[in-house]
C-alpha positions in Angstrom: 82.7 123.8 120.5 85.0 126.4 122.1 87.4 123.7 123.9 91.3 123.5 123.2 92.1 119.9 121.8 94.4 118.1 124.2 97.5 117.1 121.7 99.6 113.8 122.7 103.4 114.4 123.3 104.0 111.0 121.9 101.7 108.6 119.8 102.8 104.9 119.8 100.9 103.1 117.1 100.8 99.2 116.3 99.7 97.0 113.7 100.4 93.9 112.4 100.9 95.6 109.1 103.8 98.0 110.2 106.6 97.4 107.9 104.9 94.4 106.7 102.9 94.8 103.5 100.1 92.6 103.4 96.9 94.5 102.8 95.1 97.9 103.2 96.0 98.8 106.4 99.6 98.9 105.4 98.4 101.9 102.9 96.4 103.4 105.8 99.4 103.6 108.1 102.1 104.5 105.7 100.6 107.1 103.7 99.4 108.9 107.0 102.9 108.4 108.5 104.1 111.7 106.9 101.5 113.9 107.9 101.8 112.8 111.5 105.9 112.7 111.3 106.0 116.3 109.8 104.1 117.4 112.7 105.4 115.7 115.6 109.1 115.1 114.2 110.0 111.4 115.8 107.4 111.8 118.5 105.3 109.2 116.6 106.7 105.4 117.0 105.2 102.8 114.9 105.5 99.1 116.3 105.2 96.2 113.8 106.2 92.3 114.1 109.9 91.3 113.6 109.5 88.2 110.9 113.0 89.4 109.3 115.3 87.1 111.2 117.9 86.4 108.6 117.0 88.6 105.7 116.6 91.9 105.4 113.2 93.7 105.3 112.5 95.8 102.2 110.3 98.2 104.3 112.6 98.6 107.4 116.0 100.5 107.8 117.7 99.5 111.1 119.6 101.9 112.9 121.5 100.8 116.0 122.2 104.5 117.2 118.4 105.5 117.2 117.0 105.3 120.9 120.5 103.3 121.6 120.0 103.4 125.4 116.5 102.4 125.2 117.6 99.5 122.7 120.0 98.2 125.6 117.4 98.9 128.2 114.5 96.5 126.4 117.5 93.7 125.6 118.0 93.4 129.3 114.2 93.4 130.0 114.0 90.6 127.6 112.0 92.5 124.8 113.9 91.6 121.4 113.6 94.6 119.2 115.3 96.5 116.1 114.6 99.7 116.1 114.8 102.0 112.8 113.0 103.6 110.3 110.1 102.7 107.9 111.0 103.5 104.3 108.1 105.2 103.8 107.3 109.1 103.1 108.2 110.8 106.3 110.8 107.9 107.3 109.0 107.6 110.9 110.6 105.6 113.8 109.6 102.2 113.6 110.0 99.5 116.2 109.9 95.7 115.2 109.4 93.1 117.8 110.1 89.4 117.8 106.9 88.3 119.5 108.1 84.2 119.3 109.8 83.9 123.0 106.3 85.1 124.4 104.6 81.9 123.3 105.7 79.9 126.3 103.8 82.3 128.5 100.7 82.1 126.3 98.3 80.4 128.7 99.2 82.8 131.6 98.6 85.7 129.4 95.1 84.3 128.4 94.3 83.5 131.9 95.2 87.2 133.0 92.9 88.3 129.9 90.1 86.1 131.0 90.3 87.3 134.5 90.4 90.8 133.9 88.4 91.6 130.6 86.5 88.0 130.2 88.0 87.4 126.7 87.6 83.9 125.7 90.9 82.6 124.2 89.7 78.9 124.4 88.7 78.7 121.2 91.9 80.3 119.5 92.7 78.7 116.3 94.9 80.1 113.1 96.3 83.1 113.6 94.8 84.2 116.9 97.6 82.9 119.1 100.4 84.7 116.7 98.5 88.0 116.7 98.1 87.9 120.3 101.7 87.2 121.3 102.6 90.0 119.0 100.1 92.4 120.7 101.3 91.5 124.1 105.1 92.2 122.9 103.9 95.5 121.6 102.6 96.5 124.7 105.8 95.4 126.6 107.5 97.7 124.0 104.9 100.5 125.0 105.4 100.2 128.6 109.2 100.0 128.6 109.6 102.9 126.0 107.1 105.0 128.3 109.0 104.7 131.3 112.3 105.5 129.5 111.0 108.7 128.0 109.4 109.7 131.2 112.7 109.6 132.9 114.3 111.4 130.1 111.6 114.0 129.6 111.5 114.5 133.7 107.8 115.8 133.1 104.5 114.4 132.8 103.7 113.4 129.3 100.4 113.1 127.4 100.7 109.6 125.5 98.5 108.2 123.4 98.6 104.3 122.3 96.9 103.4 119.0 95.9 100.1 118.5 94.8 98.7 114.9 92.6 95.7 114.5 91.6 92.8 116.8 95.1 91.7 116.3 96.3 94.4 118.6 93.3 94.3 121.1 95.0 92.4 123.7 98.0 95.1 123.8 95.2 97.8 124.1 93.8 96.0 127.2 97.3 95.5 128.9 98.2 99.2 128.7 94.7 99.9 130.0 95.2 98.1 132.8 99.0 98.6 133.5 99.5 102.2 132.4 96.1 104.1 133.0 97.9 107.3 132.6 98.4 106.4 128.7 95.4 107.3 126.6 94.2 104.4 124.3 92.6 104.4 120.9 91.4 101.2 119.1 90.5 101.4 115.5 88.8 98.2 114.0 89.3 98.7 110.1 86.5 96.0 109.7 84.5 93.8 112.4 85.8 90.4 112.4 82.5 88.9 112.7 81.0 91.1 110.0 83.6 90.2 107.4 83.0 86.3 108.3 79.1 86.8 107.9 79.7 88.2 104.5 82.5 85.9 103.6 80.4 82.8 104.5 77.6 83.9 102.0 75.2 85.1 104.4 73.3 88.4 103.6 74.8 91.0 105.9 73.0 94.4 105.6 69.2 93.3 105.6 69.6 91.5 108.6 72.3 93.4 110.5 69.8 94.8 112.9 68.9 91.0 113.7 72.3 89.4 114.0 73.6 89.2 117.4 77.6 89.3 117.6 77.9 86.8 120.2 75.7 84.4 118.8 77.1 84.7 115.2 80.8 84.3 116.6 79.8 81.0 118.0 78.2 79.6 114.9 80.9 80.9 112.7 83.7 79.6 115.1 84.8 82.9 115.7 84.7 83.4 119.6 88.1 84.5 120.2 88.9 86.9 117.7 85.0 88.4 118.3 85.6 88.4 122.2 89.2 90.5 121.9 87.7 92.6 119.5 84.3 93.4 121.4 86.1 93.8 125.0 88.7 96.0 123.4 86.1 98.2 122.0 84.2 98.7 125.3 87.3 99.3 127.4 89.5 101.7 125.4 89.7 105.5 126.0 88.5 106.0 122.4 86.9 103.4 119.9 87.0 104.3 116.1 86.4 102.9 112.7 86.9 103.7 109.3 83.5 104.5 107.7 79.8 105.0 108.3 78.9 101.8 107.3 81.5 99.8 109.4 80.1 102.1 112.5 76.7 100.5 111.9 78.1 97.2 112.1 79.9 97.9 115.3 76.8 99.2 117.0 75.0 95.9 116.1 77.6 93.3 116.3 79.8 94.6 119.3 77.1 96.5 120.9 79.4 99.5 121.0 78.9 102.7 118.9 82.1 104.3 117.7 83.6 107.6 119.2 84.6 108.9 115.7 84.8 107.8 112.3 88.3 108.2 111.2 88.1 108.0 107.2 91.1 106.6 105.0 92.9 109.4 103.7 95.7 109.4 101.1 99.4 111.1 100.5 99.7 111.5 97.0 103.2 112.9 97.4 104.6 109.8 95.4 101.9 110.3 92.3 104.0 111.7 89.5 103.3 115.0 88.0 103.1 116.4 84.5 105.5 114.8 82.0 106.5 112.2 84.3 103.3 111.2 84.6 102.7 111.1 80.9 105.6 109.1 80.2 104.9 106.6 83.1 101.4 106.3 81.9 102.5 105.5 78.1 105.2 102.7 79.8 102.4 101.2 81.7 99.8 101.1 78.8 102.7 99.4 76.4 103.7 96.8 79.1 100.0 95.8 79.7 99.4 95.6 76.0 102.9 93.9 75.5 101.6 91.2 78.0 98.0 90.6 76.4 99.3 90.4 73.1 102.0 87.8 73.8 99.5 85.5 75.7 96.6 86.3 73.4 98.3 86.2 70.0 96.6 89.3 69.2 97.6 92.6 68.2 95.8 95.0 70.4 96.7 98.7 70.0 96.8 101.8 72.3 92.9 102.3 71.3 91.9 99.4 73.5 90.5 99.9 76.6 92.2 99.0 79.7 90.1 98.1 82.7 91.4 96.3 85.8 90.3 95.2 89.2 92.4 94.5 92.0 92.7 94.1 96.0 92.8 91.0 98.4 91.4 87.6 96.8 88.1 87.7 98.8 86.2 86.6 95.9 82.6 87.6 96.8 83.3 90.5 99.3 85.6 92.3 96.8 83.3 91.7 94.0 85.4 89.8 91.8 82.6 87.5 90.9 80.4 90.4 90.1 83.4 91.5 87.8 83.6 88.3 85.9 80.2 88.4 85.4 80.1 91.9 84.0 82.7 91.2 81.5 81.1 88.2 80.3 77.9 90.0 79.4 80.0 92.9 78.1 81.0 90.4 75.3 77.4 90.5 74.0 77.0 94.3 74.6 75.9 96.1 71.2 77.2 99.6 72.5 80.8 98.4 73.1 82.9 100.7 71.1 86.1 99.8 71.5 88.2 96.5 72.3 88.6 95.7 76.1 91.3 94.0 77.9 90.5 93.5 81.6 93.0 92.7 84.0 92.1 91.0 87.4 95.3 92.0 89.8 94.5 89.8 92.9 97.3 87.7 94.5 96.2 84.1 94.2 98.1 80.9 95.5 100.8 81.8 92.7 103.1 79.0 91.7 105.9 80.7 89.2 105.4 82.8 86.2 104.9 81.1 82.8 107.9 80.4 81.1 106.0 80.8 77.5 104.8 83.8 78.4 108.5 84.9 79.5 110.0 83.5 76.1 107.5 85.6 74.4 108.1 88.8 76.1 112.0 88.5 75.7 112.0 87.4 72.3 112.6 90.0 69.2 109.2 89.4 67.8 106.4 91.9 68.7 103.6 90.0 67.2 102.4 86.3 67.6 99.5 85.0 65.4 98.6 82.1 67.9 97.4 82.2 71.5 99.5 80.2 74.3 97.7 77.6 76.1 95.2 78.7 78.8 95.4 82.3 77.4 93.6 83.5 80.7 96.5 83.6 83.1 99.9 85.1 83.5 101.5 82.9 86.0 100.8 79.2 87.0 99.0 78.6 90.3 99.3 75.7 92.7 95.6 75.0 92.5 94.4 75.8 88.7 91.4 73.2 88.9 90.2 74.7 92.1 90.8 78.6 91.5 87.2 80.8 91.8 88.4 83.0 88.9 89.7 80.5 86.5 86.5 78.1 87.5 84.1 81.0 86.5 85.7 82.0 83.5 85.5 78.4 82.4 82.0 77.8 83.5 81.0 80.9 81.1 83.2 79.7 78.3 85.6 82.6 78.7 88.4 81.5 76.6 89.7 84.9 75.3 89.0 83.6 71.6 90.3 85.9 68.9 87.0 87.4 67.4 85.7 88.4 70.8 85.7 92.3 71.9 86.5 91.4 75.6 89.6 89.6 76.9 90.0 88.9 80.5 93.4 88.3 82.1 94.4 87.0 85.7 97.4 88.6 86.9 97.5 86.4 90.4 100.7 87.8 92.0 101.5 91.0 94.2 102.9 93.7 91.9 106.0 94.4 93.5 108.5 94.9 90.5 109.7 91.2 90.8 106.9 88.9 89.7 108.7 87.8 86.6 106.2 88.9 84.1 105.0 92.6 84.5 108.1 93.4 86.6 106.5 96.8 87.5 105.2 98.0 90.7 101.3 98.2 91.4 101.4 102.1 91.4 103.6 102.1 88.1 100.7 100.2 86.6 97.8 101.4 87.9 98.0 104.6 86.1 98.0 103.1 82.7 94.3 101.8 83.0 91.5 103.6 81.4 88.8 102.4 84.1 89.2 100.6 87.5 86.4 98.8 88.9 85.8 97.7 92.5 82.2 96.4 92.8 82.7 95.4 96.6 79.9 93.6 98.5 81.9 94.1 102.0 84.2 96.9 101.9 84.8 99.0 105.2 86.5 101.9 103.4 88.2 101.0 99.8 91.7 102.1 99.2 91.9 100.9 95.9 89.3 103.1 94.2 91.0 105.9 96.1 94.4 105.0 94.7 93.0 104.9 91.4 91.5 108.4 91.2 94.7 109.9 93.0 96.4 108.4 89.6 93.5 110.2 87.3 91.8 106.9 86.4 88.0 107.3 86.9 86.6 104.1 88.5 83.6 102.0 89.5 82.5 101.0 93.0 79.3 100.7 95.2 77.6 102.0 98.1 78.7 99.1 100.3 81.9 100.5 100.2 82.9 103.2 102.8 84.8 105.3 99.9 81.7 104.9 97.7 79.6 106.3 100.3 81.8 109.0 101.1 81.8 110.0 97.5 77.9 110.1 97.1 78.3 112.7 100.1 80.8 114.7 98.5 78.9 114.7 94.9 75.9 115.5 96.9 74.1 112.5 94.6 74.7 109.1 93.4 78.1 109.2 91.5 78.2 108.9 87.7 81.0 108.0 85.5 81.3 111.5 84.4 81.9 112.5 87.9 85.0 110.5 88.0 83.7 107.9 90.2 80.3 105.7 89.2 78.9 104.6 92.5 76.7 101.6 92.2 73.7 100.8 94.7 74.4 97.4 96.0 72.3 95.2 98.2 72.1 91.6 99.6 70.4 90.5 96.6 71.0 92.6 93.7 74.3 91.0 92.2 72.9 90.9 88.6 72.0 94.6 88.5 75.2 95.5 89.5 77.0 93.2 86.9 74.7 95.2 84.3 75.5 98.4 85.7 79.4 97.9 85.7 78.7 96.6 81.8 76.8 99.6 81.1 79.1 101.8 82.3 82.2 100.3 80.7 80.2 100.4 77.3 79.4 104.2 78.0 82.8 105.0 78.6 84.1 103.3 75.6 81.9 105.5 73.5 83.2 108.8 75.2 85.2 111.5 73.1 89.0 112.0 74.3 87.5 115.1 75.3 84.9 113.8 77.8 87.4 111.3 79.0 89.9 114.0 80.0 86.9 115.9 81.7 86.2 112.6 83.6 89.9 112.0 84.5 90.2 115.4 86.0 87.3 115.1 88.0 88.4 111.8 89.3 91.7 113.6 90.4 89.7 116.6 91.9 87.9 114.1 94.3 91.0 112.6 95.3 92.4 115.9 96.5 89.2 115.9 99.0 90.5 112.7 100.4 94.2 113.8 101.3 95.3 113.0 104.9 95.8 116.8 105.1 91.8 117.0 104.9 91.2 113.8 107.4 93.8 113.9 110.0 91.4 116.4 111.8 89.2 113.3 112.6 92.4 111.6 114.3 92.9 114.9 116.4 89.2 114.6 117.7 90.2 110.9 118.3 93.3 111.9 120.5 91.5 114.6 122.4 88.8 112.2 123.4 91.3 109.6 124.6 93.6 111.9 126.3 90.4 113.4 128.3 89.5 110.2 129.7 92.9 109.1 130.8 93.2 112.7 132.3 89.8 112.2 134.2 91.0 108.7 135.2 94.1 109.6 136.6 92.7 112.5 138.8 90.0 110.6 140.4 
C-alpha cells in the first residue's frame, strides 16, 4: 500500500455498555481499552450512560479532579456528567452522562433528525427513546470536550468519534453534521433487523439475498431502529462490523457494504497462569460439583464431565434449544464414557436463590441421598411455568433422575460473585469446565467461545458464529474437537444434525485419554492467542485511517 496511516490524536468512543455490563459489547470495549490506553495514554475517552444516581457503579470510579475545568464547563452548558475511570484493565477515562434532561427536547431532536437524515422516529417504542436521548447527550459531550481540548492544545487535532450499535447512531449523525472536522466510525455488532428476522423464527441465511431491509423493518415493527442504523451506516466516514457473516447482512439489509471488518479480540491479562490457574480450576470444579450434588442428591466425583453453555437468553439465536436437545439425545448415547453434568448459565427472569439449596450448601453434610424438588434449577424464576428452558426439559421428561448419565442444571442468573448460590464470578467458574458448547444460530462474533478457549477450555460452536468462521479460516479446515474448537456446519434447517453433532462430540470427548484432553486444551489456548487485541487492533487502525482521510477531504473542499 505504501501510504502512512493517519492516526488520531484523540478517540471518543460511545456505547450503551460503557461501564454498564449488559452484554458482549461490554467485553469488546473493556478488553480493548487496555490496548488503546497503553498506546494513547488518556487520549481515548469512553462515554456511557449514567444510571447510577444514588448508588455507586461497580464499574466506575469517579474523579472530580480529572478534566476538572471541563467538568465545570459542561455543567454550565447543561450537560450533566461524571468523569472518572472505567475499572477495567488500563483504567481508561470514562464520562458518564445523564441523558434524562433531554427527553423534553425529544420531538425537536427527532424533527431535526428527520429533516437532515430522513430518519423515521415516528414508530419508536421500547428502548428507542432512551437510547436516542443517551446518544444525543453523548454527542453533546463530544462536541463540548472537542472545543475544550482544541483551546487547550492550541493546534489542529485529528479526532475520531466511534459510535457502537444503532443506540449511538443519532450522536454519530449529530457530530457528522455539527463537527465535520471530526472523523466518524460506526460499528454495528449485529444488524437490528437481522437479529429480529432470526429471533422471529424466520430463515435468515437461505433467503438473505431476497430480504429487503426496509420492508422487513415494517413487517417486524422495527422501522425506527432500522432507520437510524441504516442512515448512520450511509453517512459516517467509516462503517464497520465484527465479522464476515454480519458484513453480508449489512450489504443485503442496510444496502451498504462495510469499509472494514473489526473482529473482536481479547485481552488475556486476567487469565490466571501456572499454579494459580490449577488451583482456581480445582476450586471451580469443586463448587460446580458441590452445587450439582446438593441439588440432585448425588455423589458426582471429579471424573464427571462438566459441560456448559452461557450467554444472553436468546433461546433460538444462541442455540440454547439445540443444546437442550443434544443433552437429551446424549442420555441414550451408548458411546458416553463418563457421567455428564451440563450447566445452562443464562440469565433469566430470576426471582431468588433457592433457600433449600442454600441450606444444603451451608450444612456440614457433604452428601445427600435425595434430590430437591425441581432438581433442574438453582434459583427460582418469576415465570417458572413459561420459561423456555424448563418447558423444553419438561417436554422431554428430563428430570435428572438418579439412574441417568446426563444431568442438566439451569443456572439462571448473572455470575457476578453475589448470586447466593455459586457466589463466584463467571471468569472464576468458566475454567472449571471440561467442554463449553455454543451452537449459535445468530451470532455476529461470539465472545463466549473465545473466552472459553482463553481459559484453556475446548469448545463447540457453529459456522453461523463469526468466531466459528474465523477459527475455520485459521485452521484451514472445519474445526474438529482435536483442534480445540469443533465448528459445526449450521444452516436454517439442519437443527437435528447440529444436535447430533454436539451429542457425538461430547461422547467422543468423554472417551479421550488425559493425554489427548491435555493436547486439546493446549490447542484451544494456542488458538486464543491468535485472537488477542494485539493481533486485531490493526483493523481499527485501518478504520481510523479511512475515517480521518474522509474528514480531512471534507474539510479541505
